[in-house]
C-alpha positions in Angstrom: 3.3 172.2 -79.6 2.4 174.8 -77.0 4.2 177.5 -79.0 2.3 176.5 -82.2 -1.1 176.6 -80.4 -0.2 180.0 -78.9 0.8 181.4 -82.3 -2.5 180.2 -83.8 -4.5 181.8 -81.0 -2.7 185.2 -81.6 -3.5 185.0 -85.3 -7.2 184.3 -84.4 -7.2 187.3 -82.1 -5.8 189.5 -84.8 -8.3 188.3 -87.3 -11.2 189.0 -84.8 -9.7 192.4 -84.2 -9.7 193.2 -87.9 -13.3 192.0 -88.1 -14.2 194.5 -85.5 -12.3 197.2 -87.3 -14.5 196.7 -90.3 -17.6 196.7 -88.1 -16.4 200.1 -86.8 -15.7 201.3 -90.3 -19.3 200.8 -91.2 -20.5 202.4 -87.9 -18.3 205.5 -88.7 -19.8 205.9 -92.2 -23.3 205.9 -90.8 -24.5 202.3 -90.7 -26.5 200.9 -87.8 -25.0 197.6 -86.6 -27.0 194.8 -85.0 -25.8 191.4 -83.8 -27.4 188.4 -85.5 -27.6 184.7 -84.6 -26.2 184.6 -81.1 -25.4 181.1 -79.9 -26.5 180.5 -76.3 -26.7 184.3 -75.8 -23.0 184.7 -76.9 -21.4 185.9 -80.1 -19.8 182.8 -81.8 -16.9 183.7 -84.0 -16.1 181.5 -87.0 -12.3 181.1 -86.7 -11.8 178.6 -89.6 -13.2 177.9 -93.0 -14.9 174.8 -91.6 -18.5 174.9 -90.5 -21.9 176.0 -91.7 -22.5 179.8 -91.6 -25.9 179.3 -89.9 -24.1 178.0 -86.8 -22.1 181.2 -86.2 -22.9 184.8 -85.4 -22.6 187.8 -87.7 -23.6 191.5 -87.9 -26.3 193.2 -89.9 -25.4 196.7 -91.1 -28.2 199.1 -92.3 -28.1 202.7 -93.5 -31.0 204.9 -94.6 -30.1 207.6 -97.2 -31.7 211.0 -97.8 -33.8 209.6 -100.6 -35.3 207.2 -98.0 -33.5 204.3 -99.7 -32.1 201.7 -97.4 -28.9 199.7 -97.8 -28.5 196.5 -95.7 -25.5 194.2 -95.7 -24.2 191.4 -93.5 -20.7 191.1 -92.1 -19.4 187.6 -91.8 -16.3 186.0 -90.3 -14.6 183.4 -92.5 -17.4 183.0 -95.0 -16.7 180.9 -98.1 -17.3 182.8 -101.3 -17.9 181.6 -104.9 -15.6 182.5 -107.7 -16.7 185.2 -110.2 -15.6 182.9 -113.0 -16.5 179.3 -112.0 -19.4 178.4 -109.8 -17.5 175.2 -108.6 -14.5 177.2 -107.3 -14.5 178.7 -103.8 -12.2 180.4 -101.3 -12.7 181.7 -97.8 -11.7 185.3 -97.0 -11.4 186.2 -93.4 -14.1 189.0 -93.5 -17.0 189.0 -96.0 -19.7 191.6 -96.6 -22.7 190.1 -98.2 -26.0 191.3 -99.6 -27.8 188.3 -98.1 -28.0 186.5 -94.7 -29.2 183.3 -96.5 -26.1 181.6 -97.6 -26.2 178.9 -100.3 -25.4 175.2 -99.5 -24.0 172.4 -101.6 -23.1 168.8 -101.1 -21.1 168.7 -104.3 -17.8 170.2 -102.9 -16.3 167.5 -100.7 -15.7 163.8 -101.5 -18.4 163.0 -98.9 -21.9 164.4 -98.7 -20.7 167.0 -96.1 -22.4 170.3 -96.8 -20.5 173.5 -97.7 -22.2 176.8 -97.0 -21.1 179.8 -99.1 -21.9 183.3 -100.3 -22.7 183.3 -104.0 -20.6 185.7 -106.0 -23.6 187.7 -107.0 -24.3 188.4 -103.3 -20.7 189.3 -102.5 -20.3 193.0 -101.7 -16.6 193.1 -100.6 -14.1 191.2 -98.5 -11.0 191.6 -96.4 -8.0 189.3 -95.6 -6.4 189.6 -92.2 -2.8 188.4 -91.9 -0.8 188.4 -88.7 2.4 188.9 -90.8 5.0 191.4 -91.9 4.1 192.7 -95.4 6.1 190.9 -98.1 5.8 191.1 -101.9 4.3 187.6 -102.5 1.6 188.2 -99.9 0.6 191.6 -101.3 0.7 190.6 -105.0 -1.0 187.2 -104.2 -3.9 189.2 -102.6 -4.5 190.9 -106.0 -5.1 187.4 -107.4 -7.9 186.8 -104.8 -9.4 190.2 -105.7 -9.5 189.2 -109.4 -11.1 185.9 -108.7 -13.8 187.2 -106.4 -14.3 190.9 -107.4 -12.8 191.4 -110.8 -14.5 194.8 -111.3 -12.0 196.1 -108.7 -9.1 195.1 -111.0 -10.5 195.9 -114.4 -12.2 199.1 -113.3 -15.7 198.3 -114.3 -17.2 200.0 -111.3 -20.8 201.0 -111.8 -21.5 202.9 -108.5 -19.2 205.8 -108.0 -21.1 206.8 -104.8 -20.6 203.5 -103.1 -19.2 203.8 -99.6 -18.5 200.0 -99.2 -14.8 199.5 -98.4 -12.9 198.1 -101.3 -11.3 194.6 -100.9 -8.6 195.1 -98.3 -5.5 193.3 -97.1 -5.0 193.9 -93.3 -1.6 193.2 -92.0 -0.1 193.4 -88.5 3.4 194.2 -89.5 4.8 197.5 -90.9 5.8 198.3 -94.5 9.4 198.8 -95.4 10.6 200.8 -98.4 10.1 198.0 -101.0 6.7 196.9 -99.7 5.5 200.5 -99.3 6.3 201.0 -103.0 4.3 197.9 -103.9 1.3 199.2 -101.8 1.4 202.6 -103.5 1.5 201.0 -107.0 -1.4 198.5 -106.3 -3.6 201.2 -104.7 -3.1 203.5 -107.6 -4.0 200.8 -110.2 -6.8 199.0 -108.4 -9.8 199.5 -106.1 -8.0 198.0 -103.1 -6.6 198.9 -99.7 -3.4 197.5 -98.1 -3.3 198.3 -94.4 -0.2 197.8 -92.3 0.8 198.2 -88.6 -2.6 197.0 -87.3 -1.3 195.9 -83.9 -0.8 199.6 -83.3 -3.5 202.2 -82.6 -2.1 204.5 -85.3 -2.4 201.7 -87.8 -5.9 200.9 -86.7 -6.9 204.6 -87.2 -6.1 204.2 -90.9 -9.0 201.8 -91.2 -11.7 203.3 -88.8 -10.8 206.9 -88.0 -13.2 209.4 -89.6 -10.1 211.5 -90.4 -8.6 208.8 -92.6 -11.6 206.9 -93.9 -12.0 209.4 -96.7 -8.5 208.4 -98.0 -9.5 204.7 -98.2 -10.5 203.0 -101.4 -14.2 202.1 -101.7 -16.2 200.3 -104.4 -16.7 203.8 -105.8 -13.2 205.3 -105.8 -9.6 204.4 -105.5 -7.5 205.3 -102.5 -6.2 208.8 -102.3 -3.5 207.8 -99.8 -0.1 209.3 -100.6 -1.4 211.4 -103.5 -0.4 215.0 -103.6 -3.2 217.6 -103.2 
């Protein structure tokens, strides 16, 4: 029992660490980050799919462009998101970037009248999954199914904003690729607007997400990853 609880805590810490990597990613591409919705003066993480989003803290990210246009998004932890295909289907990515800080609510999800708060699909910008696991084929290919359900434009290539700097849907893993899984990563990143990050318990792995040196190699909602491509 103690071992299971400790393992869950490590996974929560890894998830929180990945959340902060995405926050730093946005800082490093020029967004100003502001904490929102502190609870009792403290940042309250949402470490499970359960709970209303309004009861947890999140970040506001804002960037002003040369044309004096402003882009504002909100970075949530464990926010439930509506499917792109069926408004009654939901899943909860570990990290969600939203256009709005006013989530929808419904009492039509559970058997009881318990409320579900969620980000509508039209308000979803992008998302990330954080897995305290070694990369393995089923995990990596299963992630593509989630991308298709929530952000199908990243799979079918119907991207309408080639200048977008928003990070593409990303799978963030603590373990390190071996030869077979590295081959899968290369194939998926070449075909789709996605990132598959490994070795994120290590500073070198973390740099692949947040370092200004490597950020330009990552896939965004405007371009595919250039990682591993010959110049």
